[in-house]
VEXDREN-127621 format. One record per residue (C-alpha): residue in one letter; x negated, y negated, z. Coordinates in steps of 0.5 Angstrom, whole numbers, padded with zeros to 4 digits, always signed. Layout:
N
AXYZ;...
# end
This chain:
424
M-0277-0059-0207;D-0280-0051-0206;R-0275-0045-0206;E-0274-0046-0198;E-0273-0053-0198;V-0267-0053-0205;T-0265-0046-0201;E-0263-0049-0196;F-0260-0056-0198;L-0256-0050-0203;G-0253-0049-0195;Q-0250-0055-0194;V-0244-0054-0200;P-0239-0051-0197;L-0237-0048-0203;L-0244-0044-0202;Q-0244-0043-0195;C-0238-0037-0195;L-0244-0033-0200;P-0249-0028-0198;G-0256-0031-0197;S-0258-0026-0201;S-0254-0029-0207;L-0255-0037-0204;R-0263-0036-0205;R-0262-0033-0212;I-0258-0039-0214;A-0263-0043-0212;D-0267-0040-0216;A-0263-0041-0222;V-0261-0048-0221;L-0264-0053-0226;V-0264-0060-0224;N-0261-0066-0228;R-0262-0073-0228;Y-0258-0078-0230;E-0257-0086-0231;A-0252-0090-0228;G-0246-0091-0233;D-0248-0084-0236;Y-0243-0080-0237;I-0244-0072-0234;A-0237-0069-0236;R-0232-0072-0240;E-0225-0070-0241;G-0223-0064-0246;E-0231-0062-0247;L-0234-0056-0245;V-0238-0056-0239;D-0244-0052-0238;G-0245-0050-0231;L-0244-0051-0223;Y-0246-0059-0222;I-0249-0061-0215;I-0251-0068-0213;L-0257-0068-0210;D-0258-0075-0209;G-0253-0082-0211;Q-0246-0083-0213;A-0241-0080-0219;E-0234-0083-0220;V-0228-0078-0222;S-0223-0082-0227;A-0216-0078-0227;P-0214-0075-0235;A-0212-0081-0240;N-0203-0081-0241;T-0203-0077-0235;E-0198-0077-0229;E-0204-0079-0226;E-0207-0085-0230;N-0206-0089-0226;R-0208-0086-0219;P-0215-0089-0216;D-0221-0086-0218;Y-0225-0083-0213;V-0233-0082-0211;L-0237-0076-0211;N-0244-0076-0206;K-0249-0072-0204;Y-0246-0064-0203;D-0240-0065-0207;Y-0239-0061-0214;F-0235-0060-0220;G-0235-0056-0226;Y-0233-0050-0222;G-0226-0047-0221;T-0223-0049-0227;N-0219-0044-0231;S-0223-0046-0238;S-0230-0048-0238;V-0226-0054-0241;H-0226-0060-0236;Q-0220-0063-0234;V-0223-0070-0232;N-0229-0076-0233;V-0236-0075-0228;V-0239-0081-0229;A-0245-0083-0226;V-0245-0089-0222;S-0252-0090-0219;K-0258-0087-0221;L-0257-0079-0220;T-0259-0073-0218;C-0256-0067-0220;F-0257-0059-0219;V-0254-0055-0223;L-0252-0047-0224;P-0251-0045-0231;N-0245-0041-0233;Q-0249-0034-0235;Y-0251-0035-0227;G-0244-0036-0224;H-0242-0028-0222;L-0247-0030-0217;L-0242-0035-0214;Q-0237-0029-0213;P-0240-0023-0209;K-0237-0017-0207;T-0237-0019-0200;I-0240-0024-0195;W-0244-0021-0193;N-0247-0017-0201;A-0247-0020-0206;E-0247-0012-0210;D-0242-0007-0210;T-0244-0001-0205;P-0238+0002-0202;E-0243+0007-0197;N-0244+0000-0193;S-0242+0003-0185;L-0234+0002-0183;L-0238-0003-0179;E-0240-0007-0184;R-0233-0008-0187;I-0230-0009-0180;L-0234-0015-0180;H-0232-0017-0187;L-0228-0023-0187;E-0224-0026-0193;P-0224-0033-0194;L-0219-0037-0195;E-0221-0044-0195;V-0227-0047-0193;D-0228-0047-0186;I-0221-0041-0185;F-0223-0033-0185;R-0218-0027-0185;G-0220-0022-0182;F-0216-0014-0180;T-0217-0009-0176;L-0219-0003-0180;P-0216+0004-0180;G-0222+0009-0176;A-0224+0001-0172;P-0224+0002-0164;T-0217-0002-0162;F-0216+0000-0155;R-0209-0001-0155;Q-0210-0009-0157;V-0215-0012-0161;F-0222-0009-0159;G-0226-0016-0155;G-0232-0014-0158;Q-0229-0014-0166;L-0226-0021-0164;I-0233-0023-0163;G-0236-0020-0169;Q-0231-0024-0173;A-0231-0031-0171;L-0239-0031-0170;A-0238-0028-0177;A-0234-0034-0180;A-0238-0039-0176;S-0244-0036-0179;K-0241-0037-0186;T-0241-0045-0184;V-0248-0046-0183;D-0254-0045-0188;C-0256-0038-0187;L-0264-0041-0184;K-0260-0042-0178;A-0259-0037-0174;V-0254-0036-0167;H-0258-0037-0161;S-0252-0037-0156;L-0245-0036-0157;H-0240-0037-0151;T-0233-0034-0151;I-0226-0034-0148;F-0221-0028-0149;L-0213-0033-0148;I-0208-0027-0151;A-0208-0019-0152;G-0209-0018-0160;D-0204-0015-0164;N-0207-0010-0169;N-0202-0009-0174;L-0203-0016-0176;P-0208-0020-0179;I-0212-0026-0175;I-0214-0032-0178;Y-0220-0036-0176;Q-0221-0043-0177;V-0228-0046-0175;H-0229-0053-0174;R-0236-0056-0175;A-0237-0060-0168;R-0244-0062-0170;D-0250-0061-0176;G-0257-0063-0175;T-0262-0062-0178;N-0265-0056-0173;F-0258-0054-0170;A-0252-0054-0172;T-0246-0052-0167;R-0239-0050-0169;T-0232-0047-0166;V-0228-0042-0167;E-0221-0041-0167;A-0217-0034-0167;K-0210-0034-0168;Q-0204-0029-0169;K-0197-0032-0171;G-0199-0039-0169;L-0203-0037-0162;V-0209-0038-0161;I-0211-0031-0157;F-0218-0033-0157;T-0224-0038-0158;L-0231-0038-0159;I-0237-0044-0158;A-0244-0042-0162;S-0251-0046-0164;F-0255-0044-0170;Q-0262-0047-0170;K-0267-0046-0176;V-0273-0041-0173;E-0279-0045-0170;L-0284-0043-0167;G-0286-0045-0159;F-0288-0043-0153;E-0287-0036-0150;H-0287-0031-0144;Q-0283-0024-0141;A-0282-0023-0135;A-0277-0017-0136;V-0279-0010-0137;M-0275-0005-0141;P-0274+0001-0135;D-0277+0008-0137;V-0272+0011-0140;P-0272+0017-0145;P-0272+0015-0151;P-0266+0017-0156;E-0269+0022-0159;Q-0268+0026-0153;L-0262+0025-0152;L-0255+0028-0153;N-0250+0023-0158;M-0242+0023-0156;E-0240+0029-0161;E-0245+0033-0158;I-0243+0031-0150;L-0236+0033-0152;E-0238+0039-0155;R-0242+0041-0149;R-0235+0040-0144;L-0231+0043-0149;T-0235+0050-0148;D-0238+0049-0141;P-0235+0054-0137;R-0236+0050-0131;F-0230+0045-0133;P-0223+0048-0132;M-0220+0052-0138;Q-0214+0047-0138;Y-0218+0041-0139;R-0222+0044-0145;N-0215+0046-0148;S-0213+0039-0147;A-0219+0036-0150;A-0219+0040-0156;K-0213+0039-0158;K-0214+0031-0158;K-0216+0027-0164;F-0223+0024-0163;A-0225+0018-0169;P-0233+0017-0168;W-0234+0010-0167;P-0238+0005-0172;I-0244+0005-0167;E-0248+0011-0164;M-0249+0012-0157;R-0253+0016-0152;F-0253+0015-0145;C-0259+0015-0141;E-0256+0018-0134;D-0252+0024-0134;S-0245+0024-0131;T-0247+0024-0124;S-0249+0017-0124;Q-0243+0014-0127;H-0241+0011-0119;K-0247+0006-0119;P-0245+0000-0121;S-0252+0000-0127;L-0252+0003-0134;N-0256+0004-0139;Y-0255+0007-0147;W-0259+0007-0153;F-0255+0004-0158;R-0255+0004-0166;A-0250+0002-0172;R-0248+0008-0175;G-0249+0008-0183;N-0254+0003-0187;L-0252-0004-0187;S-0254-0011-0191;D-0260-0014-0190;D-0257-0020-0187;P-0259-0022-0181;A-0253-0026-0178;L-0249-0019-0180;H-0255-0016-0176;R-0253-0021-0170;C-0245-0020-0172;V-0246-0012-0171;V-0250-0013-0164;A-0245-0018-0162;Y-0239-0013-0164;A-0242-0007-0160;S-0244-0012-0153;D-0237-0011-0151;L-0237-0003-0152;L-0237-0001-0144;F-0240-0008-0141;S-0234-0010-0137;G-0233-0002-0135;V-0239-0001-0130;S-0236-0006-0125;L-0231-0001-0125;N-0235+0005-0123;P-0237+0003-0116;H-0229+0005-0115;R-0227+0010-0120;E-0224+0015-0116;K-0219+0022-0118;G-0213+0020-0121;L-0214+0012-0120;K-0212+0009-0127;I-0215+0002-0128;Y-0212-0004-0132;S-0218-0008-0136;L-0219-0014-0139;S-0225-0018-0141;L-0224-0026-0139;D-0230-0028-0142;H-0237-0026-0145;S-0243-0031-0148;I-0249-0027-0151;W-0256-0031-0152;F-0260-0029-0157;H-0268-0029-0156;K-0272-0025-0162;P-0269-0023-0168;V-0265-0016-0168;K-0264-0011-0172;A-0257-0007-0171;D-0258+0000-0175;D-0264+0001-0171;W-0264+0003-0163;L-0262-0001-0157;L-0263+0000-0151;Y-0257-0004-0147;V-0259-0005-0139;I-0253-0007-0135;E-0251-0008-0128;S-0246-0011-0124;P-0247-0015-0118;S-0240-0017-0117;A-0232-0015-0116;H-0228-0019-0112;G-0222-0022-0113;G-0219-0017-0119;R-0225-0019-0123;G-0231-0016-0125;F-0237-0019-0127;V-0243-0015-0131;N-0250-0018-0133;G-0253-0015-0139;R-0260-0014-0143;M-0262-0011-0149;F-0269-0009-0151;N-0271-0006-0158;R-0276+0000-0158;Q-0282-0004-0157;G-0279-0006-0151;E-0278-0013-0153;L-0271-0017-0150;V-0268-0019-0156;M-0261-0021-0152;S-0259-0023-0145;L-0251-0022-0143;T-0246-0024-0138;Q-0239-0022-0138;E-0233-0023-0134;A-0226-0018-0133;L-0220-0017-0131;I-0220-0011-0126;R-0213-0008-0124;R-0210-0002-0121;A-0205+0000-0127;K-0198-0002-0125;T-0193+0004-0122;A-0188+0007-0127;G-0182+0001-0128;Q-0187-0004-0128;T-0188-0007-0136;T-0195-0011-0137;R-0195-0018-0141;A-0200-0020-0147;K-0202-0026-0143;L-0206-0027-0137;
# end
């Protein structure tokens, strides 16, 4: 097996799937191949184990230690992708493992055990300079297919868990149950209940399908035992195929010629055309920069159009993990997206209540979330208390990298005395 084949195989092992792709590739370089005949002991009770064993081919039988309460427990069989020798409190093995048939194992020697304990799911090294977004999208693996996420201080919240955070974290959970050679190519989400920023979010991944070229995952996000959000995502191994692109990137100024949000705010605070009362009020508000840098292609005079174009990129440096970059762009895709459907209806004094209902993304090409991307948004329809938007994302070379859709609840805000409920 060559390095890519070894990496792909290791990516099917549940223990290893939550590791950064860089760790998995280093493990692929470090593993040894051991072969055994039927009846050979691979590990003996009470003896030292020299590493993590992963079954590549054949079967092994595990027997309980002698003279214990489990002595009469039936033996069980280990098959392809099963592993042993890792997770014990010491290097002394607690059970016998015997080859049932001809057996081939990958062995990761103990000196490489640190590769199994990375700093985050995205990076094997301790890199405190990582962006806030990477920390937002870090999940704590609790068990195979179960992860825990949090709303970090400084992250956008909008009175409830930001929809982009749910999308990005759920996609991160799904990505960490698929081998790193498969990349997400489409996802579809439903928002069910508004999330509580003060509570952790549990992400339960269900393995709907694992094929040679495709894998499908569904994810449920839960708080207080209730499902607040669901995602279904499809992953594909990279392959060559037909190509064409009919979509054309709009002719807009490059990001270097545009103001960022902080510069726009500063101008508003000093612009004499704005009333002094407005400027004083705006100056008192605490402004926390979003983890996404945005530069708008049109000025405020176009805010009533059912369309919006802006450049964006992640602030700070991201780890070089393709799955992370797709999660970051999925996170960013919910910022200002559904609000475009409200633009034609904005008027002085109008207060609006908006909540995302569903969100879909198709990834056409690889994407770098810390490079500038142009987000082109249009709203072809609003009706029945719902606004609908289409989106396209282009890289600086004019390549269409993503297509998106979203529908959101858009209503006039309730008057004083009326209360809002978390459920739709």
